[in-house]
mmCIF file as gemmi writes it, N, C-alpha and C atoms, coordinates in Angstrom:
data_model
loop_
_atom_site.group_PDB
_atom_site.id
_atom_site.type_symbol
_atom_site.label_atom_id
_atom_site.label_alt_id
_atom_site.label_comp_id
_atom_site.label_asym_id
_atom_site.label_entity_id
_atom_site.label_seq_id
_atom_site.pdbx_PDB_ins_code
_atom_site.Cartn_x
_atom_site.Cartn_y
_atom_site.Cartn_z
_atom_site.occupancy
_atom_site.B_iso_or_equiv
_atom_site.pdbx_formal_charge
_atom_site.auth_seq_id
_atom_site.auth_asym_id
_atom_site.pdbx_PDB_model_num
ATOM 1 N N . MET Axp A 1 ? -80.319 -191.736 57.498 1 0 ? 1 A 1
ATOM 2 C CA . MET Axp A 1 ? -80.062 -190.503 58.208 1 0 ? 1 A 1
ATOM 3 C C . MET Axp A 1 ? -79.001 -190.751 59.28 1 0 ? 1 A 1
ATOM 4 N N . ASN Axp A 2 ? -78.094 -189.821 59.418 1 0 ? 2 A 1
ATOM 5 C CA . ASN Axp A 2 ? -77.061 -189.934 60.438 1 0 ? 2 A 1
ATOM 6 C C . ASN Axp A 2 ? -77.71 -189.951 61.812 1 0 ? 2 A 1
ATOM 7 N N . THR Axp A 3 ? -77.31 -190.88 62.638 1 0 ? 3 A 1
ATOM 8 C CA . THR Axp A 3 ? -77.903 -190.969 63.975 1 0 ? 3 A 1
ATOM 9 C C . THR Axp A 3 ? -76.922 -190.589 65.071 1 0 ? 3 A 1
ATOM 10 N N . GLU Axp A 4 ? -75.696 -190.251 64.713 1 0 ? 4 A 1
ATOM 11 C CA . GLU Axp A 4 ? -74.721 -189.823 65.71 1 0 ? 4 A 1
ATOM 12 C C . GLU Axp A 4 ? -74.2 -188.444 65.353 1 0 ? 4 A 1
ATOM 13 N N . TYR Axp A 5 ? -74.171 -187.584 66.344 1 0 ? 5 A 1
ATOM 14 C CA . TYR Axp A 5 ? -73.691 -186.224 66.188 1 0 ? 5 A 1
ATOM 15 C C . TYR Axp A 5 ? -72.738 -185.92 67.337 1 0 ? 5 A 1
ATOM 16 N N . THR Axp A 6 ? -71.962 -184.869 67.19 1 0 ? 6 A 1
ATOM 17 C CA . THR Axp A 6 ? -70.979 -184.514 68.206 1 0 ? 6 A 1
ATOM 18 C C . THR Axp A 6 ? -71.49 -183.344 69.035 1 0 ? 6 A 1
ATOM 19 N N . ALA Axp A 7 ? -71.663 -183.578 70.332 1 0 ? 7 A 1
ATOM 20 C CA . ALA Axp A 7 ? -72.034 -182.51 71.252 1 0 ? 7 A 1
ATOM 21 C C . ALA Axp A 7 ? -70.759 -181.937 71.852 1 0 ? 7 A 1
ATOM 22 N N . VAL Axp A 8 ? -70.586 -180.636 71.716 1 0 ? 8 A 1
ATOM 23 C CA . VAL Axp A 8 ? -69.481 -179.927 72.341 1 0 ? 8 A 1
ATOM 24 C C . VAL Axp A 8 ? -70.051 -179.304 73.612 1 0 ? 8 A 1
ATOM 25 N N . ILE Axp A 9 ? -69.506 -179.689 74.759 1 0 ? 9 A 1
ATOM 26 C CA . ILE Axp A 9 ? -70.108 -179.317 76.047 1 0 ? 9 A 1
ATOM 27 C C . ILE Axp A 9 ? -69.039 -178.748 76.965 1 0 ? 9 A 1
ATOM 28 N N . ARG Axp A 10 ? -69.426 -177.698 77.698 1 0 ? 10 A 1
ATOM 29 C CA . ARG Axp A 10 ? -68.524 -177.177 78.727 1 0 ? 10 A 1
ATOM 30 C C . ARG Axp A 10 ? -69.349 -176.594 79.867 1 0 ? 10 A 1
ATOM 31 N N . GLN Axp A 11 ? -68.736 -176.528 81.02 1 0 ? 11 A 1
ATOM 32 C CA . GLN Axp A 11 ? -69.38 -175.921 82.179 1 0 ? 11 A 1
ATOM 33 C C . GLN Axp A 11 ? -68.863 -174.49 82.309 1 0 ? 11 A 1
ATOM 34 N N . GLU Axp A 12 ? -69.786 -173.583 82.49 1 0 ? 12 A 1
ATOM 35 C CA . GLU Axp A 12 ? -69.442 -172.173 82.659 1 0 ? 12 A 1
ATOM 36 C C . GLU Axp A 12 ? -70.149 -171.67 83.907 1 0 ? 12 A 1
ATOM 37 N N . GLY Axp A 13 ? -69.42 -171.56 84.994 1 0 ? 13 A 1
ATOM 38 C CA . GLY Axp A 13 ? -70.031 -171.19 86.265 1 0 ? 13 A 1
ATOM 39 C C . GLY Axp A 13 ? -70.99 -172.284 86.713 1 0 ? 13 A 1
ATOM 40 N N . ASP Axp A 14 ? -72.221 -171.899 87.029 1 0 ? 14 A 1
ATOM 41 C CA . ASP Axp A 14 ? -73.248 -172.858 87.457 1 0 ? 14 A 1
ATOM 42 C C . ASP Axp A 14 ? -73.983 -173.505 86.295 1 0 ? 14 A 1
ATOM 43 N N . TRP Axp A 15 ? -73.652 -173.138 85.081 1 0 ? 15 A 1
ATOM 44 C CA . TRP Axp A 15 ? -74.391 -173.601 83.91 1 0 ? 15 A 1
ATOM 45 C C . TRP Axp A 15 ? -73.554 -174.547 83.067 1 0 ? 15 A 1
ATOM 46 N N . TRP Axp A 16 ? -74.244 -175.465 82.411 1 0 ? 16 A 1
ATOM 47 C CA . TRP Axp A 16 ? -73.656 -176.307 81.38 1 0 ? 16 A 1
ATOM 48 C C . TRP Axp A 16 ? -74.168 -175.787 80.044 1 0 ? 16 A 1
ATOM 49 N N . ILE Axp A 17 ? -73.263 -175.545 79.11 1 0 ? 17 A 1
ATOM 50 C CA . ILE Axp A 17 ? -73.666 -175.1 77.781 1 0 ? 17 A 1
ATOM 51 C C . ILE Axp A 17 ? -73.134 -176.086 76.755 1 0 ? 17 A 1
ATOM 52 N N . GLY Axp A 18 ? -73.865 -176.223 75.675 1 0 ? 18 A 1
ATOM 53 C CA . GLY Axp A 18 ? -73.436 -177.162 74.652 1 0 ? 18 A 1
ATOM 54 C C . GLY Axp A 18 ? -74.082 -176.879 73.32 1 0 ? 18 A 1
ATOM 55 N N . TRP Axp A 19 ? -73.49 -177.432 72.295 1 0 ? 19 A 1
ATOM 56 C CA . TRP Axp A 19 ? -74.02 -177.28 70.952 1 0 ? 19 A 1
ATOM 57 C C . TRP Axp A 19 ? -73.653 -178.509 70.151 1 0 ? 19 A 1
ATOM 58 N N . ILE Axp A 20 ? -74.392 -178.709 69.078 1 0 ? 20 A 1
ATOM 59 C CA . ILE Axp A 20 ? -74.137 -179.834 68.181 1 0 ? 20 A 1
ATOM 60 C C . ILE Axp A 20 ? -73.228 -179.332 67.067 1 0 ? 20 A 1
ATOM 61 N N . GLN Axp A 21 ? -72.065 -179.927 66.991 1 0 ? 21 A 1
ATOM 62 C CA . GLN Axp A 21 ? -71.028 -179.468 66.071 1 0 ? 21 A 1
ATOM 63 C C . GLN Axp A 21 ? -71.495 -179.465 64.616 1 0 ? 21 A 1
ATOM 64 N N . GLU Axp A 22 ? -72.236 -180.466 64.21 1 0 ? 22 A 1
ATOM 65 C CA . GLU Axp A 22 ? -72.59 -180.633 62.793 1 0 ? 22 A 1
ATOM 66 C C . GLU Axp A 22 ? -73.811 -179.827 62.354 1 0 ? 22 A 1
ATOM 67 N N . ILE Axp A 23 ? -74.612 -179.326 63.28 1 0 ? 23 A 1
ATOM 68 C CA . ILE Axp A 23 ? -75.855 -178.648 62.917 1 0 ? 23 A 1
ATOM 69 C C . ILE Axp A 23 ? -75.864 -177.238 63.513 1 0 ? 23 A 1
ATOM 70 N N . PRO Axp A 24 ? -75.62 -176.213 62.717 1 0 ? 24 A 1
ATOM 71 C CA . PRO Axp A 24 ? -75.639 -174.852 63.244 1 0 ? 24 A 1
ATOM 72 C C . PRO Axp A 24 ? -76.986 -174.515 63.889 1 0 ? 24 A 1
ATOM 73 N N . GLY Axp A 25 ? -76.934 -173.793 64.977 1 0 ? 25 A 1
ATOM 74 C CA . GLY Axp A 25 ? -78.159 -173.341 65.64 1 0 ? 25 A 1
ATOM 75 C C . GLY Axp A 25 ? -78.671 -174.256 66.723 1 0 ? 25 A 1
ATOM 76 N N . VAL Axp A 26 ? -78.125 -175.468 66.829 1 0 ? 26 A 1
ATOM 77 C CA . VAL Axp A 26 ? -78.558 -176.376 67.887 1 0 ? 26 A 1
ATOM 78 C C . VAL Axp A 26 ? -77.625 -176.16 69.078 1 0 ? 26 A 1
ATOM 79 N N . ASN Axp A 27 ? -78.071 -175.318 69.992 1 0 ? 27 A 1
ATOM 80 C CA . ASN Axp A 27 ? -77.299 -175.028 71.189 1 0 ? 27 A 1
ATOM 81 C C . ASN Axp A 27 ? -78.249 -174.849 72.358 1 0 ? 27 A 1
ATOM 82 N N . CYS Axp A 28 ? -77.771 -175.222 73.551 1 0 ? 28 A 1
ATOM 83 C CA . CYS Axp A 28 ? -78.629 -175.218 74.73 1 0 ? 28 A 1
ATOM 84 C C . CYS Axp A 28 ? -77.817 -174.861 75.969 1 0 ? 28 A 1
ATOM 85 N N . GLN Axp A 29 ? -78.533 -174.554 77.027 1 0 ? 29 A 1
ATOM 86 C CA . GLN Axp A 29 ? -77.933 -174.236 78.32 1 0 ? 29 A 1
ATOM 87 C C . GLN Axp A 29 ? -78.826 -174.797 79.412 1 0 ? 29 A 1
ATOM 88 N N . GLU Axp A 30 ? -78.233 -175.514 80.352 1 0 ? 30 A 1
ATOM 89 C CA . GLU Axp A 30 ? -78.99 -176.111 81.452 1 0 ? 30 A 1
ATOM 90 C C . GLU Axp A 30 ? -78.163 -176.077 82.734 1 0 ? 30 A 1
ATOM 91 N N . ARG Axp A 31 ? -78.819 -176.358 83.862 1 0 ? 31 A 1
ATOM 92 C CA . ARG Axp A 31 ? -78.142 -176.353 85.158 1 0 ? 31 A 1
ATOM 93 C C . ARG Axp A 31 ? -77.313 -177.606 85.416 1 0 ? 31 A 1
ATOM 94 N N . THR Axp A 32 ? -77.695 -178.741 84.78 1 0 ? 32 A 1
ATOM 95 C CA . THR Axp A 32 ? -76.937 -179.969 84.993 1 0 ? 32 A 1
ATOM 96 C C . THR Axp A 32 ? -76.515 -180.557 83.649 1 0 ? 32 A 1
ATOM 97 N N . TYR Axp A 33 ? -75.46 -181.371 83.719 1 0 ? 33 A 1
ATOM 98 C CA . TYR Axp A 33 ? -74.95 -182.054 82.532 1 0 ? 33 A 1
ATOM 99 C C . TYR Axp A 33 ? -76.023 -182.952 81.917 1 0 ? 33 A 1
ATOM 100 N N . GLY Axp A 34 ? -76.705 -183.728 82.756 1 0 ? 34 A 1
ATOM 101 C CA . GLY Axp A 34 ? -77.749 -184.628 82.266 1 0 ? 34 A 1
ATOM 102 C C . GLY Axp A 34 ? -78.891 -183.886 81.584 1 0 ? 34 A 1
ATOM 103 N N . GLU Axp A 35 ? -79.327 -182.792 82.186 1 0 ? 35 A 1
ATOM 104 C CA . GLU Axp A 35 ? -80.394 -181.986 81.582 1 0 ? 35 A 1
ATOM 105 C C . GLU Axp A 35 ? -79.941 -181.407 80.246 1 0 ? 35 A 1
ATOM 106 N N . LEU Axp A 36 ? -78.684 -180.987 80.189 1 0 ? 36 A 1
ATOM 107 C CA . LEU Axp A 36 ? -78.166 -180.429 78.939 1 0 ? 36 A 1
ATOM 108 C C . LEU Axp A 36 ? -78.176 -181.47 77.83 1 0 ? 36 A 1
ATOM 109 N N . LYS Axp A 37 ? -77.695 -182.668 78.121 1 0 ? 37 A 1
ATOM 110 C CA . LYS Axp A 37 ? -77.677 -183.703 77.084 1 0 ? 37 A 1
ATOM 111 C C . LYS Axp A 37 ? -79.08 -184.021 76.583 1 0 ? 37 A 1
ATOM 112 N N . GLU Axp A 38 ? -80.048 -184.096 77.488 1 0 ? 38 A 1
ATOM 113 C CA . GLU Axp A 38 ? -81.43 -184.381 77.08 1 0 ? 38 A 1
ATOM 114 C C . GLU Axp A 38 ? -81.997 -183.235 76.24 1 0 ? 38 A 1
ATOM 115 N N . THR Axp A 39 ? -81.744 -182.001 76.641 1 0 ? 39 A 1
ATOM 116 C CA . THR Axp A 39 ? -82.235 -180.84 75.899 1 0 ? 39 A 1
ATOM 117 C C . THR Axp A 39 ? -81.584 -180.762 74.521 1 0 ? 39 A 1
ATOM 118 N N . LEU Axp A 40 ? -80.298 -181.097 74.434 1 0 ? 40 A 1
ATOM 119 C CA . LEU Axp A 40 ? -79.637 -181.12 73.129 1 0 ? 40 A 1
ATOM 120 C C . LEU Axp A 40 ? -80.275 -182.154 72.202 1 0 ? 40 A 1
ATOM 121 N N . LYS Axp A 41 ? -80.609 -183.328 72.736 1 0 ? 41 A 1
ATOM 122 C CA . LYS Axp A 41 ? -81.268 -184.36 71.923 1 0 ? 41 A 1
ATOM 123 C C . LYS Axp A 41 ? -82.611 -183.875 71.395 1 0 ? 41 A 1
ATOM 124 N N . ILE Axp A 42 ? -83.4 -183.275 72.264 1 0 ? 42 A 1
ATOM 125 C CA . ILE Axp A 42 ? -84.726 -182.776 71.871 1 0 ? 42 A 1
ATOM 126 C C . ILE Axp A 42 ? -84.586 -181.691 70.811 1 0 ? 42 A 1
ATOM 127 N N . THR Axp A 43 ? -83.684 -180.754 71.052 1 0 ? 43 A 1
ATOM 128 C CA . THR Axp A 43 ? -83.483 -179.642 70.116 1 0 ? 43 A 1
ATOM 129 C C . THR Axp A 43 ? -82.95 -180.132 68.783 1 0 ? 43 A 1
ATOM 130 N N . LEU Axp A 44 ? -82.052 -181.115 68.806 1 0 ? 44 A 1
ATOM 131 C CA . LEU Axp A 44 ? -81.532 -181.693 67.566 1 0 ? 44 A 1
ATOM 132 C C . LEU Axp A 44 ? -82.649 -182.36 66.768 1 0 ? 44 A 1
ATOM 133 N N . ARG Axp A 45 ? -83.486 -183.155 67.424 1 0 ? 45 A 1
ATOM 134 C CA . ARG Axp A 45 ? -84.613 -183.797 66.72 1 0 ? 45 A 1
ATOM 135 C C . ARG Axp A 45 ? -85.519 -182.757 66.068 1 0 ? 45 A 1
ATOM 136 N N . GLU Axp A 46 ? -85.826 -181.689 66.805 1 0 ? 46 A 1
ATOM 137 C CA . GLU Axp A 46 ? -86.691 -180.634 66.268 1 0 ? 46 A 1
ATOM 138 C C . GLU Axp A 46 ? -86.043 -179.934 65.079 1 0 ? 46 A 1
ATOM 139 N N . ALA Axp A 47 ? -84.749 -179.651 65.166 1 0 ? 47 A 1
ATOM 140 C CA . ALA Axp A 47 ? -84.049 -178.98 64.071 1 0 ? 47 A 1
ATOM 141 C C . ALA Axp A 47 ? -84.014 -179.858 62.824 1 0 ? 47 A 1
ATOM 142 N N . LEU Axp A 48 ? -83.74 -181.145 63.001 1 0 ? 48 A 1
ATOM 143 C CA . LEU Axp A 48 ? -83.707 -182.05 61.853 1 0 ? 48 A 1
ATOM 144 C C . LEU Axp A 48 ? -85.084 -182.163 61.191 1 0 ? 48 A 1
ATOM 145 N N . ALA Axp A 49 ? -86.13 -182.249 61.996 1 0 ? 49 A 1
ATOM 146 C CA . ALA Axp A 49 ? -87.492 -182.321 61.445 1 0 ? 49 A 1
ATOM 147 C C . ALA Axp A 49 ? -87.834 -181.04 60.696 1 0 ? 49 A 1
ATOM 148 N N . PHE Axp A 50 ? -87.493 -179.901 61.278 1 0 ? 50 A 1
ATOM 149 C CA . PHE Axp A 50 ? -87.759 -178.621 60.615 1 0 ? 50 A 1
ATOM 150 C C . PHE Axp A 50 ? -86.986 -178.517 59.3 1 0 ? 50 A 1
ATOM 151 N N . ASN Axp A 51 ? -85.7 -178.883 59.328 1 0 ? 51 A 1
ATOM 152 C CA . ASN Axp A 51 ? -84.886 -178.813 58.109 1 0 ? 51 A 1
ATOM 153 C C . ASN Axp A 51 ? -85.433 -179.72 57.019 1 0 ? 51 A 1
ATOM 154 N N . ARG Axp A 52 ? -85.898 -180.908 57.412 1 0 ? 52 A 1
ATOM 155 C CA . ARG Axp A 52 ? -86.472 -181.829 56.434 1 0 ? 52 A 1
ATOM 156 C C . ARG Axp A 52 ? -87.75 -181.261 55.822 1 0 ? 52 A 1
ATOM 157 N N . GLN Axp A 53 ? -88.627 -180.734 56.655 1 0 ? 53 A 1
ATOM 158 C CA . GLN Axp A 53 ? -89.871 -180.138 56.153 1 0 ? 53 A 1
ATOM 159 C C . GLN Axp A 53 ? -89.577 -178.983 55.193 1 0 ? 53 A 1
ATOM 160 N N . GLU Axp A 54 ? -88.614 -178.152 55.567 1 0 ? 54 A 1
ATOM 161 C CA . GLU Axp A 54 ? -88.257 -177.017 54.725 1 0 ? 54 A 1
ATOM 162 C C . GLU Axp A 54 ? -87.679 -177.475 53.385 1 0 ? 54 A 1
ATOM 163 N N . ALA Axp A 55 ? -86.807 -178.476 53.416 1 0 ? 55 A 1
ATOM 164 C CA . ALA Axp A 55 ? -86.208 -178.989 52.188 1 0 ? 55 A 1
ATOM 165 C C . ALA Axp A 55 ? -87.263 -179.579 51.259 1 0 ? 55 A 1
ATOM 166 N N . LEU Axp A 56 ? -88.198 -180.346 51.813 1 0 ? 56 A 1
ATOM 167 C CA . LEU Axp A 56 ? -89.252 -180.945 50.983 1 0 ? 56 A 1
ATOM 168 C C . LEU Axp A 56 ? -90.183 -179.885 50.419 1 0 ? 56 A 1
ATOM 169 N N . ALA Axp A 57 ? -90.474 -178.861 51.187 1 0 ? 57 A 1
ATOM 170 C CA . ALA Axp A 57 ? -91.33 -177.777 50.697 1 0 ? 57 A 1
ATOM 171 C C . ALA Axp A 57 ? -90.652 -177.047 49.531 1 0 ? 57 A 1
ATOM 172 N N . LEU Axp A 58 ? -89.347 -176.846 49.637 1 0 ? 58 A 1
ATOM 173 C CA . LEU Axp A 58 ? -88.614 -176.168 48.568 1 0 ? 58 A 1
ATOM 174 C C . LEU Axp A 58 ? -88.466 -177.045 47.331 1 0 ? 58 A 1
ATOM 175 N N . ALA Axp A 59 ? -88.456 -178.37 47.51 1 0 ? 59 A 1
ATOM 176 C CA . ALA Axp A 59 ? -88.272 -179.293 46.389 1 0 ? 59 A 1
ATOM 177 C C . ALA Axp A 59 ? -89.492 -179.343 45.481 1 0 ? 59 A 1
ATOM 178 N N . GLY Axp A 60 ? -90.655 -179.057 46.01 1 0 ? 60 A 1
ATOM 179 C CA . GLY Axp A 60 ? -91.862 -179.133 45.196 1 0 ? 60 A 1
ATOM 180 C C . GLY Axp A 60 ? -92.339 -180.56 45.047 1 0 ? 60 A 1
ATOM 181 N N . ALA Axp A 61 ? -93.01 -180.839 43.932 1 0 ? 61 A 1
ATOM 182 C CA . ALA Axp A 61 ? -93.647 -182.14 43.758 1 0 ? 61 A 1
ATOM 183 C C . ALA Axp A 61 ? -92.748 -183.165 43.064 1 0 ? 61 A 1
ATOM 184 N N . ASP Axp A 62 ? -91.807 -182.713 42.259 1 0 ? 62 A 1
ATOM 185 C CA . ASP Axp A 62 ? -91.013 -183.635 41.45 1 0 ? 62 A 1
ATOM 186 C C . ASP Axp A 62 ? -89.58 -183.664 41.97 1 0 ? 62 A 1
ATOM 187 N N . TYR Axp A 63 ? -89.308 -184.587 42.886 1 0 ? 63 A 1
ATOM 188 C CA . TYR Axp A 63 ? -87.971 -184.692 43.46 1 0 ? 63 A 1
ATOM 189 C C . TYR Axp A 63 ? -87.667 -186.146 43.783 1 0 ? 63 A 1
ATOM 190 N N . ARG Axp A 64 ? -86.411 -186.403 44.061 1 0 ? 64 A 1
ATOM 191 C CA . ARG Axp A 64 ? -86.032 -187.718 44.547 1 0 ? 64 A 1
ATOM 192 C C . ARG Axp A 64 ? -85.124 -187.546 45.748 1 0 ? 64 A 1
ATOM 193 N N . GLU Axp A 65 ? -85.109 -188.552 46.587 1 0 ? 65 A 1
ATOM 194 C CA . GLU Axp A 65 ? -84.254 -188.552 47.766 1 0 ? 65 A 1
ATOM 195 C C . GLU Axp A 65 ? -83.194 -189.628 47.595 1 0 ? 65 A 1
ATOM 196 N N . ASP Axp A 66 ? -81.946 -189.281 47.871 1 0 ? 66 A 1
ATOM 197 C CA . ASP Axp A 66 ? -80.825 -190.218 47.833 1 0 ? 66 A 1
ATOM 198 C C . ASP Axp A 66 ? -80.089 -190.142 49.148 1 0 ? 66 A 1
ATOM 199 N N . ARG Axp A 67 ? -79.619 -191.267 49.631 1 0 ? 67 A 1
ATOM 200 C CA . ARG Axp A 67 ? -78.77 -191.319 50.821 1 0 ? 67 A 1
ATOM 201 C C . ARG Axp A 67 ? -77.338 -191.024 50.415 1 0 ? 67 A 1
ATOM 202 N N . ILE Axp A 68 ? -76.66 -190.221 51.194 1 0 ? 68 A 1
ATOM 203 C CA . ILE Axp A 68 ? -75.262 -189.902 50.941 1 0 ? 68 A 1
ATOM 204 C C . ILE Axp A 68 ? -74.502 -190.167 52.24 1 0 ? 68 A 1
ATOM 205 N N . SER Axp A 69 ? -73.457 -190.954 52.138 1 0 ? 69 A 1
ATOM 206 C CA . SER Axp A 69 ? -72.623 -191.258 53.303 1 0 ? 69 A 1
ATOM 207 C C . SER Axp A 69 ? -71.222 -190.753 53.052 1 0 ? 69 A 1
ATOM 208 N N . ILE Axp A 70 ? -70.591 -190.292 54.12 1 0 ? 70 A 1
ATOM 209 C CA . ILE Axp A 70 ? -69.205 -189.886 54.037 1 0 ? 70 A 1
ATOM 210 C C . ILE Axp A 70 ? -68.425 -190.532 55.168 1 0 ? 70 A 1
ATOM 211 N N . ALA Axp A 71 ? -67.18 -190.807 54.937 1 0 ? 71 A 1
ATOM 212 C CA . ALA Axp A 71 ? -66.324 -191.345 55.994 1 0 ? 71 A 1
ATOM 213 C C . ALA Axp A 71 ? -65.658 -190.172 56.696 1 0 ? 71 A 1
ATOM 214 N N . ALA Axp A 72 ? -65.573 -190.262 58.004 1 0 ? 72 A 1
ATOM 215 C CA . ALA Axp A 72 ? -64.965 -189.171 58.775 1 0 ? 72 A 1
ATOM 216 C C . ALA Axp A 72 ? -63.474 -189.15 58.614 1 0 ? 72 A 1
């Protein structure tokens, strides 16, 4: 499983906002940069776990898992 993702982060007024470039829907807003990075990590872990559970549920009983790597 990929363990590195790209966080796109910017400050907007008093808030820091950010999202994970590779995973749609993983976006957060916090008062500090440090809090934002931690919240993005937590949200990313939850999204990946949810996506995995959903994929396995859709696969049914007879499936196989293969690792796929790509070069950037």
